[in-house]
C-alpha positions in Angstrom: 111.5 104.4 99.7 109.6 107.2 101.3 107.4 108.5 98.6 107.2 111.8 99.7 107.0 114.7 97.3 110.6 115.2 96.8 110.9 111.5 95.3 108.7 112.7 92.5 110.8 115.8 92.0 108.1 117.9 92.9 110.1 120.2 95.7 111.4 123.7 94.8 113.4 124.9 97.7 112.0 126.4 101.1 110.9 129.8 99.8 107.0 129.5 99.3 107.2 133.1 97.9 109.1 132.0 95.1 106.8 132.2 92.4 108.7 130.1 89.6 108.5 127.3 92.2 104.9 126.4 91.7 104.2 123.4 89.4 101.3 123.4 87.1 98.8 120.4 87.4 100.4 119.0 84.1 103.9 119.4 85.4 102.9 117.6 88.7 101.1 114.5 86.8 104.0 114.3 84.3 106.6 114.2 86.8 104.7 111.5 89.0 103.9 109.3 86.1 107.8 109.4 84.9 108.6 108.4 88.4 106.1 105.8 88.6 106.6 104.1 85.3 110.6 104.0 86.0 110.3 102.7 89.4 107.8 100.0 88.1 110.5 99.2 85.2 113.2 98.5 87.4 111.4 96.8 90.2 111.9 99.9 92.8 107.6 100.3 92.6 104.9 97.6 92.6 102.4 97.9 89.8 99.7 97.9 92.3 100.9 100.8 94.0 101.7 102.7 91.0 97.8 102.1 90.0 96.6 103.2 93.2 98.7 106.4 93.1 97.9 107.2 89.1 94.0 106.7 90.1 94.2 109.1 93.0 95.9 111.6 90.9 93.7 111.4 88.1 90.4 111.4 90.4 91.6 114.3 92.5 92.8 116.4 89.4 90.1 119.3 88.7 90.0 118.7 85.5 88.7 115.3 85.5 85.0 114.8 84.5 82.3 114.0 86.6 81.7 110.9 84.6 85.3 109.8 84.8 86.0 110.4 88.4 82.6 108.2 89.4 83.9 105.5 87.0 87.4 105.8 89.2 85.6 105.8 92.7 83.6 102.8 91.6 86.6 101.0 90.7 87.7 101.4 94.6 84.4 100.4 95.8 84.7 97.1 94.3 88.0 96.5 96.0 90.0 96.7 92.8 93.1 97.9 94.8 92.7 95.6 97.9 95.7 95.2 99.8 97.7 97.9 98.0 100.4 99.2 100.8 99.6 103.0 100.9 102.0 105.6 102.5 101.1 108.9 104.1 103.8 110.8 102.4 101.5 110.6 99.1 98.7 112.4 100.7 100.7 115.6 100.7 100.5 115.3 97.0 97.0 114.4 96.8 95.8 117.2 99.2 97.2 120.0 97.1 95.5 118.7 93.9 92.2 117.9 95.5 91.8 121.3 97.0 91.2 123.3 94.1 88.8 120.4 92.8 87.0 120.8 96.5 86.7 124.5 96.0 85.3 124.1 92.4 83.1 121.1 92.4 81.3 118.9 94.8 82.6 115.5 94.1 81.7 112.5 96.4 84.9 112.0 98.5 85.7 115.7 98.6 84.1 117.9 101.3 84.8 121.6 101.6 82.7 123.6 103.7 80.2 126.5 102.5 82.5 128.6 104.8 85.6 127.7 103.5 84.5 128.0 99.8 83.0 131.4 100.7 86.4 132.5 102.1 88.6 131.6 99.1 86.1 133.4 96.7 86.4 136.8 98.8 90.1 136.4 98.5 90.1 135.4 94.9 87.4 138.0 94.1 85.3 135.7 91.8 83.1 132.7 92.6 84.0 131.3 89.4 87.9 130.8 89.7 89.7 129.0 86.8 91.4 125.7 87.4 94.2 127.0 84.9 94.9 129.7 87.5 96.0 127.3 90.2 99.4 125.8 90.9 101.1 124.0 93.8 104.0 124.2 95.7 105.8 121.7 97.8 109.0 122.3 100.1 112.2 120.6 100.2 112.4 120.3 104.1 110.5 117.2 105.3 110.1 119.4 108.4 109.0 122.7 107.1 106.3 124.5 109.9 103.0 123.6 109.2 102.8 123.5 105.3 102.7 120.2 103.7 101.8 121.7 100.2 100.6 125.1 99.2 98.2 126.1 96.4 98.9 129.4 94.6 96.4 131.4 92.7 98.1 133.2 89.9 97.0 136.1 87.7 99.2 135.9 84.5 102.5 134.8 86.2 101.7 137.1 89.5 101.1 134.9 92.6 98.2 136.8 94.2 96.9 134.5 96.9 98.1 131.4 98.8 96.3 128.2 100.6 98.8 126.7 102.9 97.7 123.0 103.3 98.4 120.9 106.7 97.4 117.3 106.1 96.0 114.8 108.8 95.4 111.5 108.3 92.8 110.5 110.4 92.2 106.8 109.3 92.9 105.6 112.5 90.4 107.6 114.3 93.0 109.7 115.6 94.7 112.7 113.6 98.3 113.2 113.7 98.9 116.1 116.5 99.7 119.6 115.9 102.8 120.4 118.1 103.3 123.8 119.9 106.2 124.5 117.8 103.9 124.5 114.5 102.0 127.1 116.2 104.3 129.5 118.0 107.8 130.7 117.5 109.0 130.8 120.8 108.1 130.9 124.7 106.7 134.2 124.9 104.2 134.1 122.0 101.5 131.6 124.0 101.7 134.2 126.7 101.5 137.4 124.8 98.7 135.8 122.8 96.4 135.0 126.4 97.5 138.5 127.3 95.6 139.7 124.3 92.6 138.2 124.8 89.5 139.3 126.4 89.3 138.9 130.3 86.7 136.6 130.3 88.4 134.3 127.6 91.8 135.0 128.8 90.8 133.3 132.5 90.1 130.2 130.6 93.5 129.7 128.9 95.8 129.7 131.9 96.6 125.9 131.5 97.0 125.9 127.9 99.1 128.7 128.2 101.8 127.1 130.4 101.6 124.1 128.7 102.5 125.2 125.6 105.4 127.7 126.9 106.8 124.7 128.3 106.3 122.8 125.7 108.4 125.6 123.5 111.5 124.9 125.8 113.7 123.3 123.4 116.0 122.1 126.4 113.2 120.1 128.0 112.1 118.3 125.0 109.7 115.2 126.1 110.1 115.9 129.6 108.1 119.1 129.6 105.0 117.9 131.3 106.9 117.6 134.5 107.8 121.3 134.4 104.1 122.2 133.1 102.7 120.6 136.0 104.8 122.9 138.1 103.7 125.4 136.5 100.0 125.1 136.6 100.3 124.7 140.2 102.5 127.4 141.2 102.3 130.0 138.1 100.0 133.3 138.5 98.7 132.7 135.0 96.7 129.7 136.0 93.6 130.2 138.4 93.2 128.5 141.5 90.2 126.3 139.4 93.3 125.6 136.9 95.0 124.0 140.0 92.1 122.4 141.3 90.7 120.7 137.9 94.6 119.6 137.3 94.7 117.8 140.6 91.4 116.4 140.0 92.7 114.9 136.7 95.6 113.2 138.5 92.8 111.9 141.2 91.0 110.4 138.4 94.2 108.5 137.0 94.6 106.9 140.6 96.5 109.4 142.7 96.2 108.4 146.5 94.5 110.8 148.7 98.0 110.6 150.8 99.4 112.7 147.7 98.1 116.2 148.1 98.9 119.6 146.3 101.5 120.7 148.6 103.4 117.3 148.5 103.7 117.5 144.6 104.7 120.8 144.9 107.3 120.3 147.2 108.5 117.3 144.9 108.4 119.2 141.7 110.8 122.4 143.3 113.6 119.8 143.8 114.1 119.5 139.9 116.1 122.6 138.8 118.7 121.5 136.4 116.8 118.9 133.8 117.6 115.8 134.8 117.7 113.2 132.1 114.6 110.8 131.4 116.5 107.5 132.7 118.1 109.1 135.9 117.3 107.0 139.2 115.0 109.3 141.4 116.2 107.3 144.3 119.7 109.1 143.5 118.0 112.3 142.4 116.2 112.6 145.7 118.6 110.9 148.2 118.5 113.7 150.5 114.9 114.4 150.0 113.0 111.2 151.7 109.2 112.6 151.7 109.8 113.7 148.2 111.0 110.4 147.2 108.3 108.9 148.8 105.7 111.1 146.8 107.6 110.2 143.5 107.3 106.9 144.1 103.4 106.6 145.1 102.9 108.8 141.7 104.8 106.2 139.5 102.8 103.3 141.5 99.9 104.7 139.8 101.1 104.3 136.2 102.5 100.9 137.5 99.1 99.7 138.3 97.7 101.1 134.9 100.3 99.4 132.9 99.7 95.9 131.4 103.2 94.7 131.9 103.6 96.2 135.4 100.0 95.4 137.0 100.2 91.9 138.0 103.9 91.1 138.7 103.9 94.3 140.8 100.7 93.5 143.0 102.4 93.2 146.0 104.0 97.0 146.0 101.4 99.3 148.0 101.7 103.1 148.8 102.9 102.0 152.4 106.3 99.7 151.1 107.0 101.3 147.7 109.6 103.5 149.3 111.7 99.7 150.1 111.9 99.4 146.3 115.4 100.4 144.9 117.6 99.8 142.1 119.3 97.0 144.3 116.7 95.0 145.6 114.8 95.3 142.3 114.1 91.9 141.2 110.9 91.2 139.2 112.1 89.4 136.3 113.2 91.2 132.9 110.8 94.4 133.8 113.2 97.8 134.1 113.3 99.7 137.2 110.5 102.1 136.9 111.2 105.0 139.4 113.2 107.4 137.2 112.4 110.9 136.3 111.1 110.0 132.8 108.4 107.9 133.9 107.6 110.7 136.7 107.4 113.2 133.9 104.9 110.4 132.0 102.3 110.6 134.8 102.2 114.4 135.0 101.9 114.0 130.7 99.2 111.4 131.3 97.4 113.9 133.6 97.9 116.8 131.3 96.3 114.4 128.6 93.2 113.5 130.7 93.0 117.1 131.8 92.2 118.0 128.2 90.3 114.9 126.4 87.4 114.6 128.6 84.1 115.6 126.4 83.0 119.1 127.3 86.2 119.1 129.4 87.5 122.5 131.0 91.1 122.5 129.4 90.1 122.9 125.5 92.9 123.6 123.0 90.7 124.5 120.4 90.7 128.1 120.9 94.6 128.3 121.0 94.7 126.3 117.4 91.8 128.0 115.9 93.5 131.4 116.7 97.1 130.6 115.9 96.8 128.0 113.5 94.0 128.3 111.1 93.8 132.0 112.1 96.3 134.8 111.6 98.9 132.7 112.4 102.4 135.2 113.3 104.8 132.9 112.2 103.3 132.1 109.2 102.4 135.7 108.4 106.1 136.7 108.6 107.0 134.6 105.5 104.3 136.6 103.4 104.9 140.2 104.3 104.9 142.4 101.0 104.3 139.2 98.7 101.1 138.4 99.0 97.6 139.3 101.0 97.9 138.1 104.8 94.2 137.2 104.7 95.0 134.3 102.6 98.1 133.0 104.5 95.8 131.0 106.7 96.4 127.2 107.0 93.9 124.8 105.6 93.4 121.5 107.7 92.8 118.7 105.2 91.8 115.7 107.3 92.2 112.2 105.2 90.5 109.2 105.8 91.6 106.0 103.8 89.4 102.9 103.7 92.0 100.1 104.6 90.2 97.4 102.5 89.6 99.1 99.1 91.9 102.1 99.1 89.3 104.6 98.9 90.3 107.8 100.1 88.0 110.7 101.5 88.9 114.3 102.0 87.7 117.4 104.1 88.5 120.5 104.0 88.3 123.4 106.3 90.0 126.7 108.0 88.1 126.0 111.4 86.8 122.9 113.1 83.1 122.3 114.7 82.5 124.9 117.4 81.9 122.2 120.1 85.1 120.3 119.0 87.4 119.1 122.3 91.0 119.5 121.3 92.9 117.4 123.5 97.0 116.3 124.0 98.1 113.1 122.9 101.2 111.6 122.4 102.9 107.9 121.6 104.7 107.7 125.3 104.8 104.7 127.7 106.5 103.5 130.6 110.1 103.6 130.3 109.9 104.5 126.2 109.6 108.3 125.9 110.2 109.1 122.4 107.3 111.7 121.7 106.4 115.1 122.6 103.0 115.7 123.6 100.7 117.7 120.8 97.3 118.9 120.0 94.8 116.4 118.4 92.4 118.1 116.3 
């Protein structure tokens, strides 16, 4: 069982402006308890998990008294629920409830910045909003863009303000990423966004813009880093400084001096019809020996950094790498590595390296703050003529779970610290391209 909002009968279509789809806190608690009790009764849900959910719901319910919340918190601290399996989907439910509590009270385990609280008070026109005026909406679609849950503020039966909640689990220290498709609707939008920036700011967003644009091309999927690399090195959108910085990132990964910018540009120019990730480079570049040598030298960098390939392939050098073909490959059970997918993976690694260095030049924070937390154009379109656009700004809910006690800490904000570095991350590895790069806030 997935234990997402739909499993608890909390979802109501995919239209967040449908006022009848919003649930009161009593309705949410009642539906969750009904599912938990029936699940425990038929053996589908463990009593321990049921208890963990019920305590979370009670703790994060804005109507729970301070004394009762402290009692619940202390039960966690004593390790009462040690070993309970926690599922990330439940966080989407907790975050919608807890957001209201974070706005109204100052509770242990809940942090809401004064900036966020004041923003909401200004939208609502009061510094003392009533809990009874808030309700929560959950989308049916599990891949609904941006929104995991949405808090609505009602005056009578009229929905007057909305606060979309985007939940990111940071328990592992690595928050879930924000995909470019969460920020923009199409390839043109990031380019238009850059054009509308002041000139000084615009010059600093060249790499980010072309990477986002390539990431939005649906036919390229997880292979877009290769085409993004080509754009960085050739596009007029990027500055010479951008191009040099990207080359520097590749050098830091181990790119040999014999592979220069011109040879990389020549190589990338040979791919025009979106090869598949498992296509062999020997075949793709059979009529382009120099480019094939360049490609193999590039992938050799990955092999030297790979735990599986590093030792068995110590005998491969920049000089003899061209001699290894699919026919002559004989290295135990290791797959032949010189594929289009692994070539793309190298450029993915370079793009990530380019963006994660502390104080690094290629920071995706401005793009995220302006288009994800700010007046998101894709999101705003959903609310035109329905509720104030100023309220339709996603709120980031960062969730951390203590693995031993089950204790949850929630932090809410519309923006991050000004000095944060937002870099790129994926779960891809050699011969295993299953993910796309995303921005890690």
